N, CA, C and O atoms as a CHARMM CRD file, in Angstrom:
* protein
*
  324
    1    1 MET  N      7.43900  -4.80700  11.15800 PROA 1      0.00000
    2    1 MET  CA     7.59300  -3.52500  11.92100 PROA 1      0.00000
    3    1 MET  C      8.39600  -2.31700  10.90800 PROA 1      0.00000
    4    1 MET  O      9.49400  -2.37200  10.35400 PROA 1      0.00000
    5    2 ALA  N      7.28600  -1.15400  10.92900 PROA 2      0.00000
    6    2 ALA  CA     7.73200   0.14500  10.71700 PROA 2      0.00000
    7    2 ALA  C      8.85700   1.40200  11.99300 PROA 2      0.00000
    8    2 ALA  O      8.31500   1.70700  13.05500 PROA 2      0.00000
    9    3 TYR  N      9.95100   1.82700  11.76700 PROA 3      0.00000
   10    3 TYR  CA    10.70600   2.38100  12.34400 PROA 3      0.00000
   11    3 TYR  C     10.57400   3.42100  12.67300 PROA 3      0.00000
   12    3 TYR  O     11.35900   3.83300  13.52600 PROA 3      0.00000
   13    4 VAL  N      9.35500   4.47500  12.07200 PROA 4      0.00000
   14    4 VAL  CA     8.74500   5.25000  12.25800 PROA 4      0.00000
   15    4 VAL  C      7.50700   5.38900  12.57300 PROA 4      0.00000
   16    4 VAL  O      6.75600   4.57600  12.03400 PROA 4      0.00000
   17    5 LYS  N      6.96400   6.25800  13.37000 PROA 5      0.00000
   18    5 LYS  CA     5.48700   6.76000  13.65000 PROA 5      0.00000
   19    5 LYS  C      4.39100   6.14400  13.07400 PROA 5      0.00000
   20    5 LYS  O      4.28000   6.45300  11.88800 PROA 5      0.00000
   21    6 THR  N      3.45400   5.30600  13.51900 PROA 6      0.00000
   22    6 THR  CA     2.37400   4.65900  12.68200 PROA 6      0.00000
   23    6 THR  C      1.18900   5.58800  13.58900 PROA 6      0.00000
   24    6 THR  O      1.25100   6.44200  14.47300 PROA 6      0.00000
   25    7 VAL  N     -0.06400   4.79400  12.71600 PROA 7      0.00000
   26    7 VAL  CA    -1.23700   5.02300  13.04600 PROA 7      0.00000
   27    7 VAL  C     -1.72100   4.00300  13.04800 PROA 7      0.00000
   28    7 VAL  O     -2.12800   3.54900  11.97900 PROA 7      0.00000
   29    8 PRO  N     -1.84200   3.34300  14.12100 PROA 8      0.00000
   30    8 PRO  CA    -2.29400   1.86500  14.45700 PROA 8      0.00000
   31    8 PRO  C     -3.81500   2.00400  14.06200 PROA 8      0.00000
   32    8 PRO  O     -4.45100   3.05500  14.13100 PROA 8      0.00000
   33    9 TYR  N     -4.34100   0.68700  13.60400 PROA 9      0.00000
   34    9 TYR  CA    -5.50400   0.98400  13.00500 PROA 9      0.00000
   35    9 TYR  C     -6.49200   1.73100  13.87600 PROA 9      0.00000
   36    9 TYR  O     -7.06800   2.81700  13.82700 PROA 9      0.00000
   37   10 ASN  N     -6.43100   0.34300  14.96800 PROA 10     0.00000
   38   10 ASN  CA    -7.57300   0.51800  16.31400 PROA 10     0.00000
   39   10 ASN  C     -7.73700   2.25000  16.60500 PROA 10     0.00000
   40   10 ASN  O     -8.78000   2.87300  16.80200 PROA 10     0.00000
   41   11 ASP  N     -6.08700   2.85300  16.54700 PROA 11     0.00000
   42   11 ASP  CA    -6.69200   4.21600  17.44500 PROA 11     0.00000
   43   11 ASP  C     -7.04000   5.20600  15.95200 PROA 11     0.00000
   44   11 ASP  O     -7.12700   6.43400  15.97400 PROA 11     0.00000
   45   12 ALA  N     -7.14800   4.64400  15.14000 PROA 12     0.00000
   46   12 ALA  CA    -7.50200   5.39700  13.69700 PROA 12     0.00000
   47   12 ALA  C     -8.71300   6.27100  13.49000 PROA 12     0.00000
   48   12 ALA  O     -9.82200   5.76500  13.66200 PROA 12     0.00000
   49   13 THR  N     -8.62100   7.35300  13.18800 PROA 13     0.00000
   50   13 THR  CA    -9.95600   7.96200  12.74900 PROA 13     0.00000
   51   13 THR  C    -10.25200   8.86300  11.77900 PROA 13     0.00000
   52   13 THR  O     -9.31200   9.33700  11.14000 PROA 13     0.00000
   53   14 GLY  N    -11.49200   9.23400  11.50700 PROA 14     0.00000
   54   14 GLY  CA   -11.45200  10.47800  10.57400 PROA 14     0.00000
   55   14 GLY  C    -10.81300   9.40900   9.03100 PROA 14     0.00000
   56   14 GLY  O    -10.85000   8.23300   8.67000 PROA 14     0.00000
   57   15 ASP  N    -10.30300  10.65400   8.56300 PROA 15     0.00000
   58   15 ASP  CA    -9.71100  10.54700   7.25100 PROA 15     0.00000
   59   15 ASP  C     -8.65500   9.22600   7.03200 PROA 15     0.00000
   60   15 ASP  O     -8.26900   8.68100   5.99800 PROA 15     0.00000
   61   16 ILE  N     -8.44200   9.03000   8.07100 PROA 16     0.00000
   62   16 ILE  CA    -6.65800   8.16000   7.88300 PROA 16     0.00000
   63   16 ILE  C     -8.04300   6.38300   8.27300 PROA 16     0.00000
   64   16 ILE  O     -7.80100   5.39400   7.58200 PROA 16     0.00000
   65   17 LYS  N     -8.94200   6.30200   9.03900 PROA 17     0.00000
   66   17 LYS  CA    -9.76500   5.57900   9.38200 PROA 17     0.00000
   67   17 LYS  C    -10.32700   5.40400   8.18000 PROA 17     0.00000
   68   17 LYS  O    -10.11500   4.31400   7.64800 PROA 17     0.00000
   69   18 ALA  N    -11.16500   6.39500   7.45300 PROA 18     0.00000
   70   18 ALA  CA   -11.58000   5.86900   6.27900 PROA 18     0.00000
   71   18 ALA  C    -10.70200   5.04900   4.96700 PROA 18     0.00000
   72   18 ALA  O    -11.11000   4.24600   4.12700 PROA 18     0.00000
   73   19 ALA  N     -9.16100   5.71200   5.23400 PROA 19     0.00000
   74   19 ALA  CA    -8.25500   5.09400   3.74300 PROA 19     0.00000
   75   19 ALA  C     -7.90300   3.71100   4.64300 PROA 19     0.00000
   76   19 ALA  O     -7.53300   2.63000   4.18400 PROA 19     0.00000
   77   20 TYR  N     -8.03600   3.91700   5.48400 PROA 20     0.00000
   78   20 TYR  CA    -7.15200   2.16700   6.23400 PROA 20     0.00000
   79   20 TYR  C     -8.37500   1.11000   6.08000 PROA 20     0.00000
   80   20 TYR  O     -8.03200  -0.00100   5.67500 PROA 20     0.00000
   81   21 ASP  N     -9.63200   1.28500   6.32500 PROA 21     0.00000
   82   21 ASP  CA   -10.92900   1.04500   6.19800 PROA 21     0.00000
   83   21 ASP  C    -11.16800   0.46100   4.32600 PROA 21     0.00000
   84   21 ASP  O    -11.81800  -0.53900   4.02100 PROA 21     0.00000
   85   22 HSD  N    -10.53000   1.29500   3.42100 PROA 22     0.00000
   86   22 HSD  CA   -10.77900   1.01100   2.36800 PROA 22     0.00000
   87   22 HSD  C     -9.69300   0.36700   1.62000 PROA 22     0.00000
   88   22 HSD  O     -9.93000  -0.33400   0.63600 PROA 22     0.00000
   89   23 ILE  N     -8.51100   0.58400   2.05800 PROA 23     0.00000
   90   23 ILE  CA    -7.53500  -0.34800   2.13100 PROA 23     0.00000
   91   23 ILE  C     -7.34700  -1.88700   2.61900 PROA 23     0.00000
   92   23 ILE  O     -6.40500  -2.62300   2.32700 PROA 23     0.00000
   93   24 LEU  N     -8.30500  -2.15000   3.31300 PROA 24     0.00000
   94   24 LEU  CA    -8.59500  -3.37000   3.95900 PROA 24     0.00000
   95   24 LEU  C     -9.39200  -4.24600   3.25300 PROA 24     0.00000
   96   24 LEU  O     -9.20800  -5.43800   3.00700 PROA 24     0.00000
   97   25 GLU  N    -10.22400  -3.57400   2.98100 PROA 25     0.00000
   98   25 GLU  CA   -11.65300  -4.05200   2.09100 PROA 25     0.00000
   99   25 GLU  C    -11.07900  -4.46000   0.56400 PROA 25     0.00000
  100   25 GLU  O    -11.63500  -5.38600  -0.02600 PROA 25     0.00000
  101   26 GLN  N     -9.65000  -3.56100  -0.23300 PROA 26     0.00000
  102   26 GLN  CA    -9.30800  -3.95900  -1.39600 PROA 26     0.00000
  103   26 GLN  C     -7.76100  -5.18800  -1.02500 PROA 26     0.00000
  104   26 GLN  O     -7.49900  -6.08400  -1.82700 PROA 26     0.00000
  105   27 ARG  N     -7.37800  -5.09300  -0.43000 PROA 27     0.00000
  106   27 ARG  CA    -5.85600  -6.01200   0.00300 PROA 27     0.00000
  107   27 ARG  C     -6.09500  -6.99500   0.74100 PROA 27     0.00000
  108   27 ARG  O     -5.60400  -8.09400   0.48500 PROA 27     0.00000
  109   28 GLY  N     -7.25500  -6.69900   2.27400 PROA 28     0.00000
  110   28 GLY  CA    -7.12700  -7.37300   2.86300 PROA 28     0.00000
  111   28 GLY  C     -6.03000  -7.21100   4.48600 PROA 28     0.00000
  112   28 GLY  O     -6.31700  -7.73100   5.56500 PROA 28     0.00000
  113   29 ARG  N     -4.92900  -6.44900   4.23000 PROA 29     0.00000
  114   29 ARG  CA    -4.72400  -5.98800   4.99200 PROA 29     0.00000
  115   29 ARG  C     -3.69100  -4.82100   5.01100 PROA 29     0.00000
  116   29 ARG  O     -2.96800  -4.97600   4.02700 PROA 29     0.00000
  117   30 ILE  N     -3.35500  -3.82800   5.64800 PROA 30     0.00000
  118   30 ILE  CA    -2.57600  -2.75700   5.54600 PROA 30     0.00000
  119   30 ILE  C     -0.85300  -2.97200   6.12000 PROA 30     0.00000
  120   30 ILE  O     -0.31800  -3.20100   7.20500 PROA 30     0.00000
  121   31 GLY  N     -0.48600  -2.79400   4.98800 PROA 31     0.00000
  122   31 GLY  CA     1.17800  -3.43100   5.09500 PROA 31     0.00000
  123   31 GLY  C      1.74400  -1.90400   5.37900 PROA 31     0.00000
  124   31 GLY  O      1.20200  -0.81000   5.22500 PROA 31     0.00000
  125   32 ASN  N      3.27400  -2.33700   5.93700 PROA 32     0.00000
  126   32 ASN  CA     3.91100  -1.47300   6.72100 PROA 32     0.00000
  127   32 ASN  C      4.00700   0.13600   5.80100 PROA 32     0.00000
  128   32 ASN  O      3.70300   1.27000   6.17200 PROA 32     0.00000
  129   33 VAL  N      4.46300  -0.27800   4.72200 PROA 33     0.00000
  130   33 VAL  CA     4.25500   0.82200   3.36900 PROA 33     0.00000
  131   33 VAL  C      3.28200   1.72900   3.65300 PROA 33     0.00000
  132   33 VAL  O      3.65600   2.87100   3.91700 PROA 33     0.00000
  133   34 ILE  N      2.11100   1.48100   3.65900 PROA 34     0.00000
  134   34 ILE  CA     1.23000   1.89400   3.73600 PROA 34     0.00000
  135   34 ILE  C      0.91600   2.82900   5.24400 PROA 34     0.00000
  136   34 ILE  O      0.46800   3.97300   5.30700 PROA 34     0.00000
  137   35 ALA  N      1.32000   1.91100   6.39900 PROA 35     0.00000
  138   35 ALA  CA     1.07000   2.82000   7.19600 PROA 35     0.00000
  139   35 ALA  C      1.90300   3.61400   7.81100 PROA 35     0.00000
  140   35 ALA  O      1.59200   4.47800   8.63100 PROA 35     0.00000
  141   36 VAL  N      3.20600   3.28800   7.35400 PROA 36     0.00000
  142   36 VAL  CA     3.85100   4.57600   7.59800 PROA 36     0.00000
  143   36 VAL  C      3.37600   6.26600   7.08600 PROA 36     0.00000
  144   36 VAL  O      3.73000   7.36500   7.51300 PROA 36     0.00000
  145   37 ASN  N      2.48900   5.88700   6.05900 PROA 37     0.00000
  146   37 ASN  CA     1.98800   7.20900   5.90200 PROA 37     0.00000
  147   37 ASN  C      0.85100   7.84900   6.07700 PROA 37     0.00000
  148   37 ASN  O      0.42300   8.85700   5.51400 PROA 37     0.00000
  149   38 GLY  N      0.22600   6.94300   7.20300 PROA 38     0.00000
  150   38 GLY  CA    -0.80900   7.47900   7.90900 PROA 38     0.00000
  151   38 GLY  C     -0.82800   8.90100   8.52600 PROA 38     0.00000
  152   38 GLY  O     -1.80700   9.64700   8.50200 PROA 38     0.00000
  153   39 LEU  N      0.26300   9.15900   9.02900 PROA 39     0.00000
  154   39 LEU  CA     0.32300  10.47100   9.57600 PROA 39     0.00000
  155   39 LEU  C     -0.35000  11.57200   8.51400 PROA 39     0.00000
  156   39 LEU  O     -1.04900  12.56200   8.73000 PROA 39     0.00000
  157   40 ARG  N      0.02000  11.13900   7.60400 PROA 40     0.00000
  158   40 ARG  CA    -0.36100  12.32400   6.00900 PROA 40     0.00000
  159   40 ARG  C     -1.57400  11.30200   5.04600 PROA 40     0.00000
  160   40 ARG  O     -1.43400  10.51800   4.10700 PROA 40     0.00000
  161   41 PRO  N     -2.66300  11.74600   5.76300 PROA 41     0.00000
  162   41 PRO  CA    -3.76500  10.48500   4.59300 PROA 41     0.00000
  163   41 PRO  C     -3.66400  10.89400   3.00200 PROA 41     0.00000
  164   41 PRO  O     -3.70500  10.21700   1.97400 PROA 41     0.00000
  165   42 HSD  N     -3.50900  12.34600   3.26100 PROA 42     0.00000
  166   42 HSD  CA    -3.23800  12.79600   1.41300 PROA 42     0.00000
  167   42 HSD  C     -1.94200  12.04800   0.38500 PROA 42     0.00000
  168   42 HSD  O     -1.75300  11.93500  -0.82600 PROA 42     0.00000
  169   43 ILE  N     -1.27300  11.66600   1.55000 PROA 43     0.00000
  170   43 ILE  CA    -0.25100  11.02800   0.61100 PROA 43     0.00000
  171   43 ILE  C     -0.64900   9.35300   0.44900 PROA 43     0.00000
  172   43 ILE  O     -0.57600   8.66800  -0.57100 PROA 43     0.00000
  173   44 MET  N     -1.11700   8.93300   1.89500 PROA 44     0.00000
  174   44 MET  CA    -1.77200   7.16500   1.59900 PROA 44     0.00000
  175   44 MET  C     -2.57900   7.61600   0.34800 PROA 44     0.00000
  176   44 MET  O     -2.28700   7.44900  -0.83600 PROA 44     0.00000
  177   45 LYS  N     -3.40200   8.07800   0.76100 PROA 45     0.00000
  178   45 LYS  CA    -4.57800   7.97800  -0.40800 PROA 45     0.00000
  179   45 LYS  C     -3.88700   7.76300  -2.05500 PROA 45     0.00000
  180   45 LYS  O     -4.20700   6.78000  -2.72400 PROA 45     0.00000
  181   46 THR  N     -2.87900   8.85200  -2.59600 PROA 46     0.00000
  182   46 THR  CA    -2.56400   9.18500  -3.47000 PROA 46     0.00000
  183   46 THR  C     -1.59600   7.56900  -3.56100 PROA 46     0.00000
  184   46 THR  O     -1.71300   6.83100  -4.53900 PROA 46     0.00000
  185   47 LEU  N     -0.71700   7.25000  -2.42800 PROA 47     0.00000
  186   47 LEU  CA     0.16000   6.15800  -2.71400 PROA 47     0.00000
  187   47 LEU  C     -0.85600   4.83400  -2.98700 PROA 47     0.00000
  188   47 LEU  O     -0.58500   3.79900  -3.59700 PROA 47     0.00000
  189   48 THR  N     -1.98200   5.17800  -2.39700 PROA 48     0.00000
  190   48 THR  CA    -2.73200   3.67300  -2.76800 PROA 48     0.00000
  191   48 THR  C     -3.36100   3.62600  -4.26000 PROA 48     0.00000
  192   48 THR  O     -3.30500   2.72700  -5.10000 PROA 48     0.00000
  193   49 ALA  N     -3.98800   4.91400  -4.30500 PROA 49     0.00000
  194   49 ALA  CA    -4.24500   5.11200  -5.95500 PROA 49     0.00000
  195   49 ALA  C     -3.03400   4.58300  -6.81700 PROA 49     0.00000
  196   49 ALA  O     -3.12400   3.61100  -7.56700 PROA 49     0.00000
  197   50 HSD  N     -2.04600   5.22900  -6.65200 PROA 50     0.00000
  198   50 HSD  CA    -1.20200   5.10500  -7.78800 PROA 50     0.00000
  199   50 HSD  C     -0.50900   2.80000  -7.34200 PROA 50     0.00000
  200   50 HSD  O      0.13200   2.41100  -8.31900 PROA 50     0.00000
  201   51 GLY  N     -0.53500   2.52000  -7.06600 PROA 51     0.00000
  202   51 GLY  CA    -0.18700   1.20100  -6.87600 PROA 51     0.00000
  203   51 GLY  C     -1.55900   0.26900  -7.13800 PROA 51     0.00000
  204   51 GLY  O     -1.38000  -0.90900  -7.44400 PROA 51     0.00000
  205   52 ASP  N     -2.95200   0.79600  -7.01800 PROA 52     0.00000
  206   52 ASP  CA    -3.97000   0.15700  -7.74200 PROA 52     0.00000
  207   52 ASP  C     -4.31700   0.11100  -9.13700 PROA 52     0.00000
  208   52 ASP  O     -5.02900  -0.75100  -9.65200 PROA 52     0.00000
  209   53 SER  N     -3.31100   1.91700 -10.22300 PROA 53     0.00000
  210   53 SER  CA    -3.82300   1.81500 -11.17300 PROA 53     0.00000
  211   53 SER  C     -2.34700   0.77600 -11.42200 PROA 53     0.00000
  212   53 SER  O     -2.88100  -0.33100 -11.47500 PROA 53     0.00000
  213   54 VAL  N     -1.23700   0.59400 -11.55100 PROA 54     0.00000
  214   54 VAL  CA    -0.34100   0.01400 -11.12100 PROA 54     0.00000
  215   54 VAL  C     -0.91500  -1.58300 -11.39300 PROA 54     0.00000
  216   54 VAL  O     -0.85200  -2.22800 -12.44000 PROA 54     0.00000
  217   55 MET  N     -1.37300  -1.89900 -10.34900 PROA 55     0.00000
  218   55 MET  CA    -1.79100  -3.61600 -10.16900 PROA 55     0.00000
  219   55 MET  C     -2.92300  -3.78700 -10.10300 PROA 55     0.00000
  220   55 MET  O     -2.82700  -5.01400 -10.04900 PROA 55     0.00000
  221   56 ARG  N     -4.31500  -3.56200 -10.04200 PROA 56     0.00000
  222   56 ARG  CA    -5.29500  -3.98600 -10.63200 PROA 56     0.00000
  223   56 ARG  C     -6.17100  -3.31200 -11.54600 PROA 56     0.00000
  224   56 ARG  O     -7.37400  -3.16100 -11.33300 PROA 56     0.00000
  225   57 THR  N     -5.53700  -2.89100 -12.60800 PROA 57     0.00000
  226   57 THR  CA    -6.29500  -2.47800 -13.92100 PROA 57     0.00000
  227   57 THR  C     -5.94600  -3.18800 -14.65400 PROA 57     0.00000
  228   57 THR  O     -4.84800  -3.72100 -14.48700 PROA 57     0.00000
  229   58 GLU  N     -6.84400  -3.52600 -15.91600 PROA 58     0.00000
  230   58 GLU  CA    -6.65600  -3.81300 -16.83000 PROA 58     0.00000
  231   58 GLU  C     -5.29700  -3.53300 -17.59000 PROA 58     0.00000
  232   58 GLU  O     -4.81900  -2.42700 -17.84600 PROA 58     0.00000
  233   59 SER  N     -4.65600  -5.08100 -17.96900 PROA 59     0.00000
  234   59 SER  CA    -2.96600  -4.72000 -18.86100 PROA 59     0.00000
  235   59 SER  C     -3.18900  -6.27100 -19.26700 PROA 59     0.00000
  236   59 SER  O     -4.08200  -7.08300 -19.02700 PROA 59     0.00000
  237   60 GLY  N     -1.97600  -6.31400 -19.99000 PROA 60     0.00000
  238   60 GLY  CA    -1.59000  -7.41700 -20.94400 PROA 60     0.00000
  239   60 GLY  C     -0.70800  -7.86800 -20.08600 PROA 60     0.00000
  240   60 GLY  O      0.39300  -8.11000 -20.58100 PROA 60     0.00000
  241   61 LEU  N     -0.87300  -8.14000 -18.51100 PROA 61     0.00000
  242   61 LEU  CA    -0.09900  -8.82800 -17.23200 PROA 61     0.00000
  243   61 LEU  C     -0.92400  -9.51100 -16.75000 PROA 61     0.00000
  244   61 LEU  O     -1.98200  -8.89200 -16.64200 PROA 61     0.00000
  245   62 THR  N     -0.97900 -10.64900 -16.34400 PROA 62     0.00000
  246   62 THR  CA    -1.59600 -11.05500 -15.11900 PROA 62     0.00000
  247   62 THR  C     -1.21200 -10.47700 -14.07300 PROA 62     0.00000
  248   62 THR  O     -0.24400  -9.71700 -14.05300 PROA 62     0.00000
  249   63 PRO  N     -2.07900 -10.82500 -12.84600 PROA 63     0.00000
  250   63 PRO  CA    -2.05600 -10.10500 -10.88200 PROA 63     0.00000
  251   63 PRO  C     -0.27300 -10.90600 -11.28600 PROA 63     0.00000
  252   63 PRO  O      0.77700 -10.26500 -11.32200 PROA 63     0.00000
  253   64 ALA  N     -0.40500 -12.27600 -11.51400 PROA 64     0.00000
  254   64 ALA  CA     0.57400 -12.86800 -10.99900 PROA 64     0.00000
  255   64 ALA  C      2.58000 -12.43700 -11.45800 PROA 64     0.00000
  256   64 ALA  O      3.66400 -12.46200 -10.87500 PROA 64     0.00000
  257   65 GLU  N      2.04500 -12.09000 -12.81700 PROA 65     0.00000
  258   65 GLU  CA     2.85900 -11.47900 -14.22400 PROA 65     0.00000
  259   65 GLU  C      3.60500 -10.35800 -13.43300 PROA 65     0.00000
  260   65 GLU  O      4.83200 -10.27400 -13.37900 PROA 65     0.00000
  261   66 ARG  N      2.53700  -9.32100 -12.69400 PROA 66     0.00000
  262   66 ARG  CA     2.71300  -7.73500 -12.10600 PROA 66     0.00000
  263   66 ARG  C      3.43700  -8.30100 -10.75200 PROA 66     0.00000
  264   66 ARG  O      4.61000  -8.05200 -10.47600 PROA 66     0.00000
  265   67 GLN  N      2.77300  -8.91000 -10.14100 PROA 67     0.00000
  266   67 GLN  CA     3.82700  -9.17300  -8.56000 PROA 67     0.00000
  267   67 GLN  C      5.31900  -9.61500  -9.26400 PROA 67     0.00000
  268   67 GLN  O      6.33600  -9.04700  -8.86600 PROA 67     0.00000
  269   68 MET  N      5.39200 -10.59500 -10.26500 PROA 68     0.00000
  270   68 MET  CA     7.00500 -11.14700 -10.29700 PROA 68     0.00000
  271   68 MET  C      7.84700  -9.83100 -11.05000 PROA 68     0.00000
  272   68 MET  O      9.07100  -9.81600 -11.18300 PROA 68     0.00000
  273   69 VAL  N      6.97300  -8.79900 -11.48200 PROA 69     0.00000
  274   69 VAL  CA     7.48400  -7.92400 -12.02800 PROA 69     0.00000
  275   69 VAL  C      8.65300  -6.87700 -10.73500 PROA 69     0.00000
  276   69 VAL  O      9.83200  -6.61200 -10.50000 PROA 69     0.00000
  277   70 ALA  N      7.33500  -6.64100 -10.27700 PROA 70     0.00000
  278   70 ALA  CA     7.81000  -6.00800  -9.08800 PROA 70     0.00000
  279   70 ALA  C      8.69500  -6.48900  -8.01300 PROA 70     0.00000
  280   70 ALA  O      9.43100  -5.77600  -7.33100 PROA 70     0.00000
  281   71 THR  N      8.54700  -7.82700  -7.92200 PROA 71     0.00000
  282   71 THR  CA     9.24800  -8.76100  -7.24100 PROA 71     0.00000
  283   71 THR  C     11.23400  -8.41500  -7.69300 PROA 71     0.00000
  284   71 THR  O     12.25000  -8.12700  -7.06000 PROA 71     0.00000
  285   72 VAL  N     10.93100  -8.62400  -8.85200 PROA 72     0.00000
  286   72 VAL  CA    12.48800  -8.49400  -9.79400 PROA 72     0.00000
  287   72 VAL  C     12.67700  -6.96200  -9.65300 PROA 72     0.00000
  288   72 VAL  O     13.82300  -6.63000  -9.34900 PROA 72     0.00000
  289   73 VAL  N     11.71500  -5.89900  -9.82700 PROA 73     0.00000
  290   73 VAL  CA    12.50300  -4.85500  -9.82400 PROA 73     0.00000
  291   73 VAL  C     12.85900  -4.07900  -7.91600 PROA 73     0.00000
  292   73 VAL  O     13.54800  -3.09100  -7.66100 PROA 73     0.00000
  293   74 SER  N     12.29800  -4.74100  -7.18100 PROA 74     0.00000
  294   74 SER  CA    12.68400  -4.88900  -5.74900 PROA 74     0.00000
  295   74 SER  C     14.01100  -5.51500  -4.99800 PROA 74     0.00000
  296   74 SER  O     14.49600  -5.36100  -3.87700 PROA 74     0.00000
  297   75 ALA  N     14.32600  -6.21500  -6.03600 PROA 75     0.00000
  298   75 ALA  CA    15.66800  -7.58800  -5.54400 PROA 75     0.00000
  299   75 ALA  C     16.46300  -6.67900  -6.21400 PROA 75     0.00000
  300   75 ALA  O     17.41000  -6.20700  -5.58500 PROA 75     0.00000
  301   76 THR  N     16.20500  -6.18700  -7.83500 PROA 76     0.00000
  302   76 THR  CA    17.36000  -5.54700  -8.34900 PROA 76     0.00000
  303   76 THR  C     17.61400  -3.95200  -7.66500 PROA 76     0.00000
  304   76 THR  O     18.49200  -3.18600  -8.06300 PROA 76     0.00000
  305   77 ASN  N     16.84900  -3.71600  -6.79200 PROA 77     0.00000
  306   77 ASN  CA    17.06300  -2.33400  -6.07900 PROA 77     0.00000
  307   77 ASN  C     17.23100  -2.26000  -4.95800 PROA 77     0.00000
  308   77 ASN  O     17.29400  -1.18800  -4.35600 PROA 77     0.00000
  309   78 LYS  N     17.40700  -4.07100  -4.11900 PROA 78     0.00000
  310   78 LYS  CA    17.76700  -4.08500  -3.25100 PROA 78     0.00000
  311   78 LYS  C     16.85600  -3.95700  -1.85200 PROA 78     0.00000
  312   78 LYS  O     17.31100  -4.18500  -0.73000 PROA 78     0.00000
  313   79 CYS  N     15.60100  -3.58500  -2.11300 PROA 79     0.00000
  314   79 CYS  CA    14.69600  -3.01700  -1.44400 PROA 79     0.00000
  315   79 CYS  C     14.13600  -4.60000  -0.55700 PROA 79     0.00000
  316   79 CYS  O     13.56900  -5.61900  -0.95100 PROA 79     0.00000
  317   80 GLN  N     14.64200  -4.13600   0.77500 PROA 80     0.00000
  318   80 GLN  CA    13.81100  -5.29400   1.69700 PROA 80     0.00000
  319   80 GLN  C     12.56700  -5.08700   1.91600 PROA 80     0.00000
  320   80 GLN  O     12.09700  -6.16800   2.27100 PROA 80     0.00000
  321   81 TYR  N     11.58000  -4.11100   1.89900 PROA 81     0.00000
  322   81 TYR  CA    10.43200  -5.07500   1.77700 PROA 81     0.00000
  323   81 TYR  C      9.76700  -5.60600   1.27000 PROA 81     0.00000
  324   81 TYR  O      8.96400  -6.32300   1.86600 PROA 81     0.00000
């Protein structure tokens, strides 16, 4: 649960709704790290575009390996998300 104000999916309209729909189509859910940016759709779009470019484009790593790198980096940085 986010500790900042978010825009729930059912309340989303316009650009926020379009961004949420795109994220749901690509990822199957809207994570808190995305939802906290719901009040700023342009930031949310930039954040998801960056995440997609890192995690979903061609590279020498499999999706599982990319997730493992992300997990290790998060643990090293003591990220609780």
